[in-house]
ZAGU-416790 format. One record per residue (C-alpha): residue in three letters; residue number from 0; x, y, z. Coordinates in pm, 1 decimal, always signed. Layout:
// ZAGU-416790
<r residu="ALA" num="NUM" east="X" north="Y" up="Z"/>
...
//
This chain:
// ZAGU-416790
<r residu="MET" num="0" east="-1255.9" north="-998.6" up="-1528.0"/>
<r residu="SER" num="1" east="-1307.9" north="-661.8" up="-1694.4"/>
<r residu="MET" num="2" east="-1397.8" north="-352.8" up="-1498.2"/>
<r residu="GLU" num="3" east="-1735.7" north="-337.4" up="-1667.3"/>
<r residu="GLN" num="4" east="-1830.7" north="-680.9" up="-1530.2"/>
<r residu="ILE" num="5" east="-1765.4" north="-628.4" up="-1160.7"/>
<r residu="SER" num="6" east="-2056.2" north="-606.9" up="-919.4"/>
<r residu="PRO" num="7" east="-2142.6" north="-287.6" up="-730.2"/>
<r residu="GLU" num="8" east="-2013.6" north="-450.6" up="-411.0"/>
<r residu="ARG" num="9" east="-1674.8" north="-525.3" up="-565.3"/>
<r residu="ALA" num="10" east="-1658.4" north="-180.5" up="-722.7"/>
<r residu="ASP" num="11" east="-1719.6" north="-34.1" up="-377.0"/>
<r residu="ALA" num="12" east="-1440.5" north="-246.6" up="-228.8"/>
<r residu="ALA" num="13" east="-1203.8" north="-139.3" up="-505.8"/>
<r residu="ALA" num="14" east="-1287.4" north="+228.0" up="-442.4"/>
<r residu="ARG" num="15" east="-1220.7" north="+189.9" up="-70.7"/>
<r residu="MET" num="16" east="-887.2" north="+19.3" up="-133.8"/>
<r residu="GLN" num="17" east="-795.5" north="+293.5" up="-380.2"/>
<r residu="GLU" num="18" east="-873.1" north="+569.1" up="-130.9"/>
<r residu="ASN" num="19" east="-681.4" north="+385.7" up="+139.6"/>
<r residu="LEU" num="20" east="-378.2" north="+361.6" up="-87.0"/>
<r residu="ILE" num="21" east="-400.2" north="+730.7" up="-177.4"/>
<r residu="ALA" num="22" east="-419.3" north="+815.7" up="+193.0"/>
<r residu="TYR" num="23" east="-103.3" north="+611.2" up="+247.4"/>
<r residu="PHE" num="24" east="+89.1" north="+806.7" up="-15.1"/>
<r residu="ARG" num="25" east="-41.4" north="+1135.2" up="+125.0"/>
<r residu="LEU" num="26" east="+155.0" north="+1055.9" up="+441.4"/>
<r residu="PHE" num="27" east="+473.0" north="+1125.8" up="+242.2"/>
<r residu="ALA" num="28" east="+357.1" north="+1442.0" up="+61.8"/>
<r residu="GLY" num="29" east="+570.9" north="+1745.4" up="+131.7"/>
<r residu="LEU" num="30" east="+879.2" north="+1554.9" up="+238.0"/>
<r residu="ARG" num="31" east="+1208.7" north="+1643.2" up="+74.8"/>
<r residu="GLY" num="32" east="+1232.9" north="+1492.1" up="-272.0"/>
<r residu="VAL" num="33" east="+860.5" north="+1410.0" up="-288.1"/>
<r residu="THR" num="34" east="+614.8" north="+1563.7" up="-534.7"/>
<r residu="ALA" num="35" east="+244.0" north="+1485.3" up="-508.7"/>
<r residu="ALA" num="36" east="-41.5" north="+1619.2" up="-720.6"/>
<r residu="ASP" num="37" east="-393.7" north="+1577.8" up="-585.6"/>
<r residu="ALA" num="38" east="-652.3" north="+1715.9" up="-827.3"/>
<r residu="ASP" num="39" east="-833.5" north="+1545.7" up="-1117.5"/>
<r residu="VAL" num="40" east="-535.7" north="+1308.8" up="-1117.6"/>
<r residu="PHE" num="41" east="-349.6" north="+1192.5" up="-807.3"/>
<r residu="TRP" num="42" east="+14.0" north="+1112.0" up="-874.6"/>
<r residu="PHE" num="43" east="+317.7" north="+1073.3" up="-654.9"/>
<r residu="ALA" num="44" east="+686.7" north="+1095.6" up="-746.7"/>
<r residu="ASN" num="45" east="+981.0" north="+1043.9" up="-517.1"/>
<r residu="ALA" num="46" east="+1354.8" north="+1088.4" up="-561.9"/>
<r residu="ALA" num="47" east="+1421.7" north="+781.9" up="-341.1"/>
<r residu="PRO" num="48" east="+1339.3" north="+425.0" up="-454.0"/>
<r residu="GLU" num="49" east="+1059.4" north="+383.3" up="-199.4"/>
<r residu="PRO" num="50" east="+764.0" north="+403.2" up="-166.7"/>
<r residu="GLY" num="51" east="+755.8" north="+420.1" up="-546.2"/>
<r residu="ASN" num="52" east="+612.2" north="+644.3" up="-818.8"/>
<r residu="HIS" num="53" east="+245.8" north="+601.0" up="-901.8"/>
<r residu="VAL" num="54" east="-61.9" north="+753.5" up="-1059.1"/>
<r residu="LEU" num="55" east="-346.1" north="+633.4" up="-835.7"/>
<r residu="ARG" num="56" east="-656.0" north="+823.9" up="-947.0"/>
<r residu="THR" num="57" east="-764.6" north="+959.4" up="-1284.7"/>
<r residu="HIS" num="58" east="-1087.4" north="+1157.3" up="-1334.4"/>
<r residu="ILE" num="59" east="-1053.4" north="+1332.9" up="-1671.7"/>
<r residu="PRO" num="60" east="-1344.2" north="+1424.5" up="-1903.1"/>
<r residu="ASP" num="61" east="-1333.8" north="+1252.3" up="-2241.6"/>
<r residu="ASP" num="62" east="-1293.8" north="+1575.8" up="-2434.1"/>
<r residu="LEU" num="63" east="-984.5" north="+1674.4" up="-2233.5"/>
<r residu="ALA" num="64" east="-828.4" north="+1330.1" up="-2197.0"/>
<r residu="GLY" num="65" east="-561.7" north="+1346.5" up="-2465.9"/>
<r residu="GLN" num="66" east="-438.8" north="+1689.2" up="-2363.4"/>
<r residu="ARG" num="67" east="-440.5" north="+1613.7" up="-1989.3"/>
<r residu="ILE" num="68" east="-261.3" north="+1280.2" up="-2023.8"/>
<r residu="ASP" num="69" east="+18.3" north="+1448.8" up="-2219.7"/>
<r residu="GLU" num="70" east="+36.5" north="+1732.3" up="-1965.9"/>
<r residu="ILE" num="71" east="+57.4" north="+1487.7" up="-1675.9"/>
<r residu="LEU" num="72" east="+329.4" north="+1277.9" up="-1836.6"/>
<r residu="ASP" num="73" east="+523.7" north="+1593.4" up="-1915.0"/>
<r residu="GLU" num="74" east="+495.6" north="+1710.5" up="-1553.5"/>
<r residu="ILE" num="75" east="+587.0" north="+1368.8" up="-1414.1"/>
<r residu="GLY" num="76" east="+891.5" north="+1364.7" up="-1640.5"/>
<r residu="ARG" num="77" east="+1024.4" north="+1674.5" up="-1462.8"/>
<r residu="HIS" num="78" east="+1049.0" north="+1478.5" up="-1137.9"/>
<r residu="THR" num="79" east="+1127.1" north="+1117.0" up="-1224.5"/>
<r residu="ASP" num="80" east="+1220.4" north="+890.6" up="-1513.8"/>
<r residu="HIS" num="81" east="+962.6" north="+619.7" up="-1439.1"/>
<r residu="MET" num="82" east="+603.7" north="+592.6" up="-1320.1"/>
<r residu="ASP" num="83" east="+339.8" north="+320.6" up="-1281.7"/>
<r residu="TRP" num="84" east="-8.9" north="+439.6" up="-1377.6"/>
<r residu="LEU" num="85" east="-281.0" north="+235.5" up="-1208.6"/>
<r residu="ILE" num="86" east="-633.8" north="+219.5" up="-1346.2"/>
<r residu="PHE" num="87" east="-916.6" north="+143.9" up="-1103.3"/>
<r residu="PRO" num="88" east="-1282.7" north="+82.8" up="-1194.2"/>
<r residu="SER" num="89" east="-1373.7" north="+443.8" up="-1114.0"/>
<r residu="CYS" num="90" east="-1102.4" north="+595.9" up="-1335.3"/>
<r residu="ARG" num="91" east="-1203.9" north="+800.7" up="-1636.6"/>
<r residu="PRO" num="92" east="-1201.3" north="+818.3" up="-1934.1"/>
<r residu="ALA" num="93" east="-1324.9" north="+463.3" up="-1983.4"/>
<r residu="ASP" num="94" east="-1065.8" north="+403.7" up="-2256.4"/>
<r residu="LEU" num="95" east="-776.4" north="+530.7" up="-2044.6"/>
<r residu="GLY" num="96" east="-581.4" north="+207.7" up="-2084.0"/>
<r residu="ARG" num="97" east="-599.1" north="+222.4" up="-2461.2"/>
<r residu="ARG" num="98" east="-483.0" north="+583.4" up="-2455.6"/>
<r residu="LEU" num="99" east="-183.7" north="+497.3" up="-2235.4"/>
<r residu="GLU" num="100" east="-86.7" north="+204.0" up="-2455.4"/>
<r residu="ALA" num="101" east="-99.8" north="+436.7" up="-2756.7"/>
<r residu="ARG" num="102" east="+167.8" north="+641.7" up="-2579.8"/>
<r residu="GLY" num="103" east="+399.2" north="+342.0" up="-2552.1"/>
<r residu="MET" num="104" east="+301.4" north="+235.3" up="-2200.2"/>
<r residu="PRO" num="105" east="+260.8" north="-142.6" up="-2174.1"/>
<r residu="GLY" num="106" east="-17.0" north="-258.3" up="-1943.0"/>
<r residu="GLY" num="107" east="-78.4" north="-564.5" up="-1730.8"/>
<r residu="PRO" num="108" east="-228.2" north="-688.8" up="-1404.1"/>
<r residu="ALA" num="109" east="-157.3" north="-456.1" up="-1111.7"/>
<r residu="GLY" num="110" east="-7.9" north="-702.5" up="-865.0"/>
<r residu="ASN" num="111" east="-161.3" north="-902.3" up="-580.6"/>
<r residu="TRP" num="112" east="-457.2" north="-715.4" up="-432.8"/>
<r residu="MET" num="113" east="-570.6" north="-916.6" up="-131.0"/>
<r residu="LEU" num="114" east="-897.7" north="-862.8" up="+57.6"/>
<r residu="ALA" num="115" east="-1043.1" north="-1029.7" up="+367.8"/>
<r residu="GLU" num="116" east="-1338.3" north="-1005.4" up="+600.3"/>
<r residu="LEU" num="117" east="-1252.1" north="-967.5" up="+968.6"/>
<r residu="PRO" num="118" east="-1172.3" north="-1159.4" up="+1178.7"/>
<r residu="LEU" num="119" east="-895.6" north="-1333.4" up="+988.9"/>
<r residu="ARG" num="120" east="-828.7" north="-1703.8" up="+1007.1"/>
<r residu="PRO" num="121" east="-578.3" north="-1765.8" up="+1290.4"/>
<r residu="PRO" num="122" east="-223.0" north="-1850.4" up="+1176.7"/>
<r residu="GLU" num="123" east="-153.3" north="-2217.6" up="+1109.1"/>
<r residu="LEU" num="124" east="+176.4" north="-2201.2" up="+1295.6"/>
<r residu="PRO" num="125" east="+157.4" north="-2130.8" up="+1669.8"/>
<r residu="VAL" num="126" east="+289.1" north="-1794.8" up="+1780.8"/>
<r residu="PRO" num="127" east="+658.1" north="-1850.0" up="+1860.1"/>
<r residu="PRO" num="128" east="+740.2" north="-1861.4" up="+2232.5"/>
<r residu="GLY" num="129" east="+862.2" north="-1525.4" up="+2350.8"/>
<r residu="PHE" num="130" east="+669.3" north="-1329.7" up="+2084.6"/>
<r residu="ARG" num="131" east="+496.9" north="-1007.1" up="+2184.0"/>
<r residu="PHE" num="132" east="+325.7" north="-737.9" up="+1979.5"/>
<r residu="GLU" num="133" east="+346.6" north="-368.8" up="+2064.7"/>
<r residu="GLN" num="134" east="+229.6" north="-42.9" up="+1910.2"/>
<r residu="VAL" num="135" east="+483.5" north="+227.5" up="+1831.5"/>
<r residu="ARG" num="136" east="+400.9" north="+529.4" up="+2047.6"/>
<r residu="ASP" num="137" east="+705.3" north="+755.7" up="+2026.9"/>
<r residu="ALA" num="138" east="+991.7" north="+855.5" up="+1797.3"/>
<r residu="GLU" num="139" east="+1245.5" north="+636.8" up="+1976.6"/>
<r residu="THR" num="140" east="+1040.4" north="+321.9" up="+1920.1"/>
<r residu="LEU" num="141" east="+967.9" north="+432.2" up="+1563.6"/>
<r residu="ALA" num="142" east="+1344.8" north="+436.9" up="+1503.3"/>
<r residu="GLU" num="143" east="+1349.9" north="+76.4" up="+1623.7"/>
<r residu="TRP" num="144" east="+1061.0" north="+0.6" up="+1384.7"/>
<r residu="ALA" num="145" east="+1260.5" north="+157.4" up="+1099.3"/>
<r residu="ARG" num="146" east="+1565.5" north="-56.1" up="+1175.9"/>
<r residu="VAL" num="147" east="+1378.8" north="-386.4" up="+1170.7"/>
<r residu="SER" num="148" east="+1186.1" north="-277.4" up="+861.0"/>
<r residu="ALA" num="149" east="+1511.0" north="-189.0" up="+682.2"/>
<r residu="ALA" num="150" east="+1658.5" north="-526.2" up="+776.9"/>
<r residu="GLY" num="151" east="+1355.4" north="-701.6" up="+630.0"/>
<r residu="PHE" num="152" east="+1322.7" north="-500.3" up="+309.4"/>
<r residu="GLY" num="153" east="+1694.8" north="-455.5" up="+254.3"/>
<r residu="GLY" num="154" east="+1674.9" north="-82.0" up="+187.3"/>
<r residu="ASP" num="155" east="+1677.2" north="+262.8" up="+338.9"/>
<r residu="THR" num="156" east="+1366.7" north="+339.8" up="+547.1"/>
<r residu="GLN" num="157" east="+1447.4" north="+701.5" up="+635.0"/>
<r residu="ILE" num="158" east="+1155.3" north="+836.8" up="+432.6"/>
<r residu="PHE" num="159" east="+916.7" north="+609.7" up="+622.4"/>
<r residu="TYR" num="160" east="+1053.9" north="+728.9" up="+955.1"/>
<r residu="ASP" num="161" east="+1021.0" north="+1092.6" up="+846.5"/>
<r residu="ALA" num="162" east="+663.2" north="+1050.4" up="+723.9"/>
<r residu="TYR" num="163" east="+540.2" north="+849.3" up="+1020.1"/>
<r residu="ALA" num="164" east="+712.1" north="+1067.2" up="+1280.9"/>
<r residu="ARG" num="165" east="+551.2" north="+1375.5" up="+1125.3"/>
<r residu="HIS" num="166" east="+209.6" north="+1206.7" up="+1127.3"/>
<r residu="GLY" num="167" east="+245.2" north="+1139.7" up="+1498.8"/>
<r residu="PHE" num="168" east="+131.1" north="+879.5" up="+1748.1"/>
<r residu="GLY" num="169" east="-174.2" north="+1038.1" up="+1909.5"/>
<r residu="PRO" num="170" east="-522.3" north="+885.2" up="+1946.8"/>
<r residu="ASP" num="171" east="-640.5" north="+1051.8" up="+1624.6"/>
<r residu="ALA" num="172" east="-359.8" north="+908.1" up="+1409.4"/>
<r residu="SER" num="173" east="-488.4" north="+706.3" up="+1113.8"/>
<r residu="ALA" num="174" east="-150.7" north="+537.9" up="+1053.6"/>
<r residu="LEU" num="175" east="-47.7" north="+302.1" up="+1333.5"/>
<r residu="HIS" num="176" east="+279.6" north="+110.9" up="+1350.7"/>
<r residu="TYR" num="177" east="+370.1" north="-208.9" up="+1529.5"/>
<r residu="ILE" num="178" east="+673.0" north="-415.6" up="+1623.0"/>
<r residu="GLY" num="179" east="+673.2" north="-786.3" up="+1692.9"/>
<r residu="TYR" num="180" east="+942.1" north="-878.6" up="+1944.4"/>
<r residu="LEU" num="181" east="+1094.6" north="-1222.6" up="+1985.6"/>
<r residu="ASP" num="182" east="+1263.8" north="-1258.6" up="+2323.6"/>
<r residu="ASP" num="183" east="+1293.8" north="-878.0" up="+2336.6"/>
<r residu="GLU" num="184" east="+1457.8" north="-861.7" up="+1992.7"/>
<r residu="PRO" num="185" east="+1268.9" north="-652.1" up="+1733.9"/>
<r residu="ALA" num="186" east="+1181.5" north="-923.9" up="+1484.3"/>
<r residu="THR" num="187" east="+903.8" north="-803.9" up="+1254.4"/>
<r residu="SER" num="188" east="+712.8" north="-483.8" up="+1176.2"/>
<r residu="SER" num="189" east="+385.3" north="-359.9" up="+1029.1"/>
<r residu="THR" num="190" east="+172.2" north="-53.7" up="+958.8"/>
<r residu="LEU" num="191" east="-206.3" north="-26.7" up="+980.7"/>
<r residu="LEU" num="192" east="-383.2" north="+252.0" up="+792.9"/>
<r residu="LEU" num="193" east="-747.2" north="+332.2" up="+864.4"/>
<r residu="ALA" num="194" east="-877.7" north="+535.9" up="+571.3"/>
<r residu="GLY" num="195" east="-1137.2" north="+516.4" up="+295.9"/>
<r residu="GLY" num="196" east="-1373.0" north="+303.8" up="+505.2"/>
<r residu="ILE" num="197" east="-1134.9" north="+7.9" up="+511.8"/>
<r residu="ALA" num="198" east="-820.5" north="-106.4" up="+692.2"/>
<r residu="GLY" num="199" east="-497.3" north="-139.6" up="+497.7"/>
<r residu="VAL" num="200" east="-199.6" north="-348.2" up="+612.4"/>
<r residu="TYR" num="201" east="+137.5" north="-216.4" up="+494.5"/>
<r residu="ASP" num="202" east="+508.8" north="-254.6" up="+560.8"/>
<r residu="ILE" num="203" east="+505.8" north="-617.6" up="+678.3"/>
<r residu="SER" num="204" east="+875.1" north="-694.6" up="+716.2"/>
<r residu="THR" num="205" east="+1084.0" north="-968.3" up="+878.4"/>
<r residu="PRO" num="206" east="+1464.7" north="-988.2" up="+855.3"/>
<r residu="PRO" num="207" east="+1584.5" north="-1288.8" up="+652.5"/>
<r residu="HIS" num="208" east="+1743.7" north="-1470.7" up="+948.5"/>
<r residu="LEU" num="209" east="+1409.6" north="-1469.2" up="+1133.1"/>
<r residu="ARG" num="210" east="+1184.8" north="-1586.0" up="+849.9"/>
<r residu="ARG" num="211" east="+997.6" north="-1918.0" up="+830.1"/>
<r residu="ARG" num="212" east="+912.6" north="-1904.8" up="+1198.5"/>
<r residu="GLY" num="213" east="+558.1" north="-1772.6" up="+1166.3"/>
<r residu="LEU" num="214" east="+646.4" north="-1414.3" up="+1255.1"/>
<r residu="GLY" num="215" east="+499.7" north="-1260.4" up="+937.5"/>
<r residu="SER" num="216" east="+170.1" north="-1440.8" up="+992.7"/>
<r residu="ALA" num="217" east="+168.2" north="-1351.2" up="+1360.9"/>
<r residu="ILE" num="218" east="+214.4" north="-978.6" up="+1308.9"/>
<r residu="THR" num="219" east="-28.4" north="-965.8" up="+1014.6"/>
<r residu="PHE" num="220" east="-296.8" north="-1137.3" up="+1222.8"/>
<r residu="ALA" num="221" east="-228.6" north="-914.6" up="+1524.7"/>
<r residu="THR" num="222" east="-238.4" north="-600.7" up="+1308.4"/>
<r residu="ALA" num="223" east="-571.1" north="-706.5" up="+1158.4"/>
<r residu="GLU" num="224" east="-707.4" north="-765.3" up="+1509.0"/>
<r residu="GLU" num="225" east="-613.2" north="-406.3" up="+1591.0"/>
<r residu="ALA" num="226" east="-823.3" north="-298.1" up="+1292.3"/>
<r residu="ARG" num="227" east="-1116.6" north="-509.2" up="+1410.5"/>
<r residu="ALA" num="228" east="-1091.3" north="-358.2" up="+1760.1"/>
<r residu="ARG" num="229" east="-1128.7" north="-17.1" up="+1593.8"/>
<r residu="GLY" num="230" east="-1453.6" north="-117.0" up="+1424.1"/>
<r residu="GLN" num="231" east="-1324.0" north="-220.1" up="+1082.2"/>
<r residu="ARG" num="232" east="-1496.0" north="-507.1" up="+899.1"/>
<r residu="ARG" num="233" east="-1256.1" north="-558.0" up="+607.9"/>
<r residu="VAL" num="234" east="-882.7" north="-542.7" up="+557.7"/>
<r residu="TRP" num="235" east="-673.9" north="-537.3" up="+242.8"/>
<r residu="ALA" num="236" east="-309.3" north="-561.6" up="+141.5"/>
<r residu="TRP" num="237" east="-109.5" north="-510.5" up="-177.7"/>
<r residu="ALA" num="238" east="+103.7" north="-820.3" up="-144.7"/>
<r residu="SER" num="239" east="+435.3" north="-916.8" up="-295.0"/>
<r residu="GLN" num="240" east="+476.5" north="-1261.0" up="-448.4"/>
<r residu="LEU" num="241" east="+675.6" north="-1357.0" up="-137.9"/>
<r residu="GLY" num="242" east="+402.1" north="-1239.3" up="+95.9"/>
<r residu="ARG" num="243" east="+95.1" north="-1359.6" up="-92.5"/>
<r residu="PRO" num="244" east="+90.9" north="-1715.4" up="+53.3"/>
<r residu="ILE" num="245" east="+99.5" north="-1570.6" up="+405.3"/>
<r residu="TYR" num="246" east="-208.9" north="-1360.8" up="+336.0"/>
<r residu="GLU" num="247" east="-391.2" north="-1649.4" up="+171.7"/>
<r residu="ARG" num="248" east="-335.7" north="-1875.6" up="+473.1"/>
<r residu="LEU" num="249" east="-492.4" north="-1606.2" up="+691.8"/>
<r residu="GLY" num="250" east="-807.2" north="-1591.8" up="+479.3"/>
<r residu="PHE" num="251" east="-726.1" north="-1318.9" up="+227.8"/>
<r residu="THR" num="252" east="-838.1" north="-1380.7" up="-128.7"/>
<r residu="ALA" num="253" east="-709.3" north="-1226.6" up="-449.1"/>
<r residu="ALA" num="254" east="-938.1" north="-934.6" up="-537.4"/>
<r residu="ASP" num="255" east="-976.6" north="-932.5" up="-916.0"/>
<r residu="PHE" num="256" east="-1126.4" north="-594.1" up="-990.2"/>
<r residu="GLY" num="257" east="-975.5" north="-573.7" up="-1335.2"/>
<r residu="LEU" num="258" east="-710.8" north="-335.5" up="-1201.7"/>
<r residu="ARG" num="259" east="-443.9" north="-258.6" up="-1458.1"/>
<r residu="GLU" num="260" east="-99.4" north="-104.7" up="-1433.0"/>
<r residu="TYR" num="261" east="+73.7" north="+81.9" up="-1716.3"/>
<r residu="ARG" num="262" east="+444.8" north="+152.9" up="-1702.8"/>
<r residu="TRP" num="263" east="+591.7" north="+480.5" up="-1820.9"/>
<r residu="ARG" num="264" east="+966.8" north="+509.2" up="-1868.8"/>
<r residu="ARG" num="265" east="+1143.2" north="+817.8" up="-1997.2"/>
<r residu="ARG" num="266" east="+1296.3" north="+747.7" up="-2336.8"/>
//
């Protein structure tokens, strides 16, 4: 499906998901090693592997497009040696993809964008006995969240701890974090972001030795219920190949908005 063919309703959903994703990356802006530009183009570069390097919004007039694209790539190159440039339906110029390909940036589908109406379909597997779901409300519990998240993703989660601790845990926080416990052992983790007029589910993580027990489905469903309790009607996730079947069983569907991703690598 090309961007030109999508309905106004789907274009609106894509715009909300885009703004939610930008809001997520803004949580990390200003941290050590992070550079974020938020003007006609929103891009994010990080010295650490996570949460990744991305261009997430492009609003450039046609007559300035060539010059601005070159300026942006030059600036990005001062901070990182790789970047993924995402093109959403609202991005301009309309031929942005062609212009990026002309600069040696191969393009392709931008991953698994999953969208669902709330409430979700309940998990097929029953919630494991001894499972409980709790919101992170202080730095000590956030450190516990970071440990279980690191065990699930297999990487360093210090930047997530730093960003989320700075954001805080008060009633006005837009980023909310959760731990699923199994017999008092931290067993799975999630983040809920309320921004852009939609709920985003992030950071779903379960350590390998606890997988295939329904914990990922349980915490995803519980996190989405938190969004519904806060008045949200839709929820989305940018799913990995490993996680996509979990989302589909809960009622998420692949959202084909014609989103494209172009990879820049320093030569």
